N, C-alpha and C positions, 0 to 999 in steps of 0.2 A: 037198553043196557046190554053190552055184549056178554055172552056167557063164557065160561071157561074154555070150552071146546073151540069157540070162535077165536079167542085170543091165541090159543096154541097153534091153530092153523095159520093165522097171520104171521106168527113168528117163524114158522117153517117156510112160508112163502118169501119172507124177507131174506132168510139165509140163502134160499135158492136163487133169488134175484141177485144178491151180491156175488155168488159163485159164478153165475152166468156172465155178469159184468167183468169179473176178473178174467174169465176164460176168453171173452171177446177182446179185452185189452191186450192180453198175451198174444192172441192170434194176429191182431193188427201189428204189434211190434215185430213179431217173427216175420210176417209178410213184408213189412217195410225193410227189415234187415236182408231178407232173401232178395228183395228187389235191388237193394244197394249192391249186394254181392254180385248179382247177375249183371248189374250195370258196370261194376268195376271189372268183371271178367271180360266184358265185351269192349273195354276201352281200347282204342287203336294204339298199336306200338310199332316200332321200326324193327326190321329184321336184324340189324347190327347197330350197336351203339358206338363201336370203334372198328376201324378197318384199315389195313395196309394195302396199297395198290401201287404197282409199278408204273412208271411213266409210260404213257401210250396204251395202257390197259383200261378195260371197262369193268364196271361192277354194278349189278342191279340191286338196289335197295328196295326191298318189298315192305308193304304195310300189312301187318297182321291185325285181325279182328276188325276188318273193314265194316263200316256202317253204311247201310243202303242210302243212296241219294246224297252221298257226301261229295264234296269238291276238294281237290288236292292241288296245292301250289308248292312246287319245289324251288329252293334257292340255294346258292353257294355263297359263302362269305368271302371268297376270293376266286374269281373265275380264271385268274392267271394260273392258279394251282390246279383247280379241278372245276369242271362244269357238270351240270345235271339237267336232264331233259324232263318233260312233263310226265314221264313214266317212272322216274326215279333211277334212271341209268346214269351212273357217274363215269366221266371220262377224265383220267389223270393227265394233266398237262405238264407240270413242272414240280420239282422237289419242294416240299413244304407241308404245312398242316392247315387244313381247311375244315370248316363246319358246314355240313350238308344238312339242311332243315326242310321239313315239310309241314305246311299249315293245312290241317284237315278241318273243313267246315261241314259239320254234320247237321241234320235237321234241328236238333235241340241243343247242340253244344259245339264248341270249337276246341281243337287240340293242336299241340305243337310237339313234334318229335324230331330228333336230330341224331346225326352220326358224326363222330370225329374221325376224319379221314387223313391218314398220313401218306403222302405220295413219296415214293422212294425211287431213287435213281438206280437202275440195274447195275450190278457189278459185272465187269468183263473179266476180272481176276479176283480170285479168293484163295487165301492160304492161311494156315495156322502158323503164326509167326514164332511161337516159343515151344516148338515140339521137344519133347523129352522122351527118353526110353524107359525110365523107371522112377518109381516113387516109393517112399516108405508107407506101410500101413498106418492110417490115421492122418497122413499128411494132406493138407489142403492145397489145391492148385487152381490156377485161373488161366484158361486157354485164351490167348489173345489172337485176333484176326487182323489180316491186312486185306483191304479192298482196293481194287483198281477200277476206274480212276479214283484219285483221292477224294473227289467230290461225292462219290457214291455213299448213300446211306442205306444200302440194301440190308434187309433183315436176315439174320442167321438163326436157323433152328438146329439145336444140338441133340444128337441121339447117341445111344450107347449099345454096344454088343452084349453087355451083361450088367444090368442095373444093380446086381448084388455086389459087384466090385466097385463100380463108379457110375454115378448118375448125374450128369451135368445139368445145371439149371439153364434158364433162358439166356444167360450171359456167358455160358461156358465155364462156370465155376463148379467145382465138385470136391468131394473128399474121398480118398482111397479107403474103401471100407474093409476089404479083406484081400489076402494074397491071391494072385492069379493074373492072367493076361486079359486086357480089355482093349477094344478099339472104340474110339470116340470120333464121331463124324460131324462136321459142320456143313450145312447146306443152306445156300441163300435162296431167296424167293425166285431169283432169276435162274436157278438151277446149277450154279457153280458149287463145287464141294471139295473138301479136303479132309483127310483122316490122319489120326495118330494112334499107334499101338503102344500101349504102356504095360510094363510088367510091374505089378505091385509086389514088393518084397516085404520081409518082416520089419517090424518097427525099428530095429537097430541097424538094418542094412548089413547083416552078417555075411562076410565073405571068408572063404577058407583056402583059396588058391589064387594064382595069378589071373586066370581067365575071369573068375567071378569079380575080382577087383577091377580089371579092365572094363568089364561091363557096367559097373556102377560109377566109376570116376567120370564126372562130367555128364551124368545121366539125368539129373533132376532130383534124385534122392537126396534129402537134406542131411542124412546121417549114413556114414559108411563105417563099419566096424570090422577090422581084420582080427579074426578070432580063430586061433588054431594052436595046437601043441606040437605040430609037426616042425621039423627042421627044414625051413623053406627060405628062399630069397625072394623078396618082393621088390619090384621096381615100379614106381609111380611116374607115369609119363608127364612131360612138361605141359603146362597149361594153367589157366586161372580158373579155379573152382570155388569162387568166393561165396557161393550159397551152400557149400557143403562143409560139414564138420567130419574130420577123420579121427577115429578112435583106434588105437593099436593095442590089442590084448593078445600078444603072441610071444610067449616067453622064450621060444627057441628059434625065432625068425630074425633075419636081417632085412632091413628096409633101406633102399636108396630112393630118396624123394626128390623129384624135379617139379612137383606141382605146388601151386599156391592155394591154400584152403582158407575158409573162414577161421578155423582154428584146428590145431592138432593136439589130441590128448594121448599121451603115451602112458598106458597103464602097465604093460609088460612088454619087454623086448629083450632079445639076447644082448648080453653086455657088450658095449663098445661097437654097436652095429647100427646106429641111426646115422645115415649119411645124408646131410642136408645139402641139396644141390639147387635150391630155388631161392628166390629173392622175396622177402617180405612175410614169411610165416611166423605165427605165434605158436611156440611149442610149450604145452602145459605138461609138466613132469609129474606123473603120479606113480612112477615105478620106484622101487627101492634101490636098485643098482643099475645104472645106465651110463653109457658113453655116447657122446654126440660129437660128430665131426662136421664143421662148417667149411665147405669148399671155398677156394680163393675167389670165386665169382659169385658166391652166395651170401645171403644175409638172413638174420632171424632175430626174434625176441624170444626170451625164455622165462617161464614162470615155474617156480618150485612150490607145489601145493600139497606135498605129502611129507609126513614126519619121517625123520631119520633116513633121508635119501643120501646115497653115495652117488655123486654126479661128476663125471669126467668130461670136460669140454675141450676139444681141440679146435681152436679158432684160427683158421687160415683165411677167413673172409671178414665179415662184419657182423658183430652182435649189437643190435640196436640197444638192448637193455636186458639185464637179468634181474628179475624180482624174486626175492627169496622170502616166502611167507611161512615156512616151516623149518624146524631143526634139520640141518643138512651138513654134509661134508663134501665140499666142492673143490675140485682141482682144475685149474685153467692152464692150458699150454697152447702152442701154435706159433705161427710166424707173423701174426697180425701185430703191427706196431701202433695201431690206433687205440686210444683209451676206451675201454669198454665200460659202459655205465652199469653199475651194480647197486641195487637197492636192498638193504638188509632190514627186514621187518620183524625178525624173530630172534630170540636169544639162542645160545648154544649152537651157533653156526661156526664152522671152520672153513676158511678159504685159504687155499694155497695157489699162488699164481706165478707164472713165469712170463706173463704178458701184462702190459700196463692196464690198470683199472681206475675208473673214476667212481669211488665208492660214496654212497649216501648211507650213513649209519643211523638207524632208528632204534637199534637194540645192541647190547654188548655182544661182541663176537671175537673170535681169534683169527688173526691175519698173518700169513707167512708169505713174504715177498722173496722170490728166488731171482737169480740172474735173468734178465729180460723183462722183469716187472718193475724196474727202478722208477719208472715214470708214474707210479701209482699215487693218486691223491685221495684224501678222505674229507668228507663234509659230515660233521657229527651234529646231531640235534642239541646235545649238551655234553658236558664233561663225563657224565656217567655212562655214556654209550660210545666213548672213544674205544676202539678195539684194542685188544692186547696184540702188540705187533712184534713179530720176529722178522728181522731184516738186517742186512749188512750195509744198508744205506739209510739215510734219513728220509722220513716220509712227511710230506706237507699235510697238515690237518687244519681244517677250518671249523672252529667251534663258535657257532652263533655269530658268524661274520668276522671273527678274529682269527687270523692265520698264525699258526706256529709250526715249528719243525720238531718232529718227534723222532728220537733215536730208538730204534727197535733193539730187541735182544738179538745178538749176532746168531746167524744161521751157520752151522758147521759146513765147511766147504768139502764137497765130495772129493775123494782121492781120484786123481786123474787116471784114466785107463792107459794101458801100455805096459812098459817095462816094469820089473819088480822094484826098481829104484825110485818110482814115482815120477819119472820123466814123462811129460805129455807125449802121447802118440802123435807123430808128425802127420800133418795133412798130406795125403799123397799128391804128387804132381799130376796135373792133367795129362791124360793120354792123348795121342794124336787124334784130332778131330773133336776133342771135348772143349766146350766153351763154358766157363763159369762166370756168372753174373754177380754184381755187387749186391743186388736185391733180387727178390723172387720174380719169376716170370710175369706174374700178374701185376707187378709194379712197373713193367716196361711201358713207356709211352711211345717210343719210336726206335727204330734201328736203321742206321745208315750202313749200307752194304757197298763195299768196293770189291768188284769181281771182274778179273781180266780187263782192267782198264776202265770199266764202267762204274758209275757211282749213282745210287738211287736210295731213297728213303722209304721205309715201310712204316705206315702209320698204325695207330692203335686198332683200327677195325680189322685189318688182316691179322694182327698179333692176337687179338681176342679170339678170332676164329681158330687160329692155330692152337692156342692154349686149350680151347674146347675140344679139339681133336685129340691132342696129346693127353688130356685128362679124362678121355672117354666120356665127355659130357653129352648125354643122350640127345638133347635137342639139336646140337650142332651136327652130330654124326647122322642122326635120322634125316635132318634137312639135306645133308650132303647126299645120302643114299637116294632120297626122293628126287633129286635134281635130274632133269633130262635135257633142258636147254634154257639157259639164263645168262644174261649179261649184266655185269655190275661195274662200277667205276670206283677205283681205289686210288686216292691221291692223284687224280688226273689220268691214271692208267685204266683203259677199258679192257675188261677181262671177260672172256666167254667161257662158260663151263657147260659141257654136254656129255651125255652118256645114257646108260640104261638104268631105269628106275630099279632100286633095290640093290644095286651093285656098289662096291666101295671104290672102284676105279673109275675116274672120269678124265676126259680130255680137257685141258686148260690151255686156252689160246690168248696171247696178248695181242690186242688189236692196234695199239699205238704206243708211243713212248719209246724208251730205250730198248725195251724187249719186243718191239713190234715185229710180228711175223714168227715169233718163237712159240712153240707149243710143247706141252709135256703131258704124259700120262701120269696122273696123280692117284696114288692108292693110300687110303686111310686104313690103318691097322690099330683099332682101339685097344686090343688085347696087349699089344707090344708098346703102346703109347708112342706110335711112330707114324710118320708120313713119308712116303717114297715118291720121288719125282724122277721119271724116266724120260730123257730127251733123246734126240737123234743119235748122240754119240756118248752120252754119259748118264749114269743113274746115281742119284743121291738119296740117302735115307736120313731124315731128321728124327731123333729119338729123345724123349725127355728122360733124364736120369734121376733127377730129383727136383725140388722146388726152384733151385738156382742153377741147374746144369742141363745142357743139351749136348748131344753128340751127333756129328755128321759123318756118315760112312758112305764111301771111303773118305778118309781124311783128306781134305783139299790142302794144297800147299798154302802156307801162310802168305806167300807172295801173291797167290792167286785170289785169296778170299780173306777179307778182314771185316770185323764188325765194330761199330761204336754205338753205345746204348745211351739213351736218355730215359730218365725215370720220372714217374708221376710224383 
């Protein structure tokens, strides 16, 4: 029988034995883990899993963590695109994507590694296709590239001169981060490169003078804001700027606009000083007191989005539509005889017109029709929104598809100017050399001229250019000044224009037809609204007096020169 001491000793030995077994088990587990980690760390890998190579170039794909006494077998999934030798050297053959693989047979295991190789055709030409000179802070932009030949798939790397201003990604996309100047460069694998330098301006694209405006128009900046309290005159050059919004916040400035924008917001401008000379603009009116003049060759749409606006519109061209969304007092004048579409969407609107309107009434308003606006028509959503009409003629009103004629409240006739007895002031007789038309110059389709026994017809193309000169239309005048040597055909007549760039005088030669062999020195004088023709024996000046009158100096004899007009 065991004594107490003996039993205590066996208990202690048992505890020690368990502890030793636990320790041994832990050591074995740790050793096994270390062995696995060591084995994983020494597993063979390929030096590149993806790689771009130019046609005709070579690249050595190495194996890392090689195991002694291993065998290596290299293969290509498409040897027409790229081949690989038994050392892992890849040769690019033709454009495409190929899988280069290596089977590694080690003493105790087999491994497969691979690299996806893109073979690229080198570019002989590389350029940035959408260069711009300025962006707004915060604006995103994507630089597109052009490669030559078109079949090239050369890879481009984009870099920046200042990553704090702009940092392009691998595709040339970036955000303008802060104001300043940055140069972004694209470089192909084949070594071709191109750069663009961009000025990042403030978020609003604020300009305060003509030079700053010229720098931003057509630049790439999405927003341009004319903002100044100075008494200045701005002129916006002709062109299509459909990615740019123009905001005008210049209460003492005049603006003559020849450009077409995404939209134009007029917050403040000097009264009666927005001169629209472009085709297709949307003018959003946010000013309280504004005048707009549409030139004979121009067109625009107008939105009124500010309460209690006083808006004066002189329409000598085409207004596609006027949408009135807020309370406003609007007066329309001009010599346009086409019906202008006007949509009234708010009450308490007053419209006075001396040009014909095609009104859509969605709210009750006041309408006064003056002489010249007799052709005005109204389409009302219901009887409650038929306008209160002042007119000396009946107005046609369509109410929910039913047409009726409404007699307006008579408008007092203004006393005629002239003598104290109320006798109308007679229209002065034309002076020698003055020619008055039945319609405006811009309505002339052709002119038949009889001069010294010769007769020929001038078509609309020449007439439109002449009107452009006489109206000081910037695009026409600037094109004339830039001309150095060009030949055009007008109605079968071949005409050559030559001269010095920047000058207003050019030599015009007629190469065939009735005027064959004749030449003139032609001078355009935009300030005087005139064109002077100097021949070998005579000099004539054609001057625009008003919308329907021209004057030729010196006055030719009516036996020598007569005109007959056809109209559009």
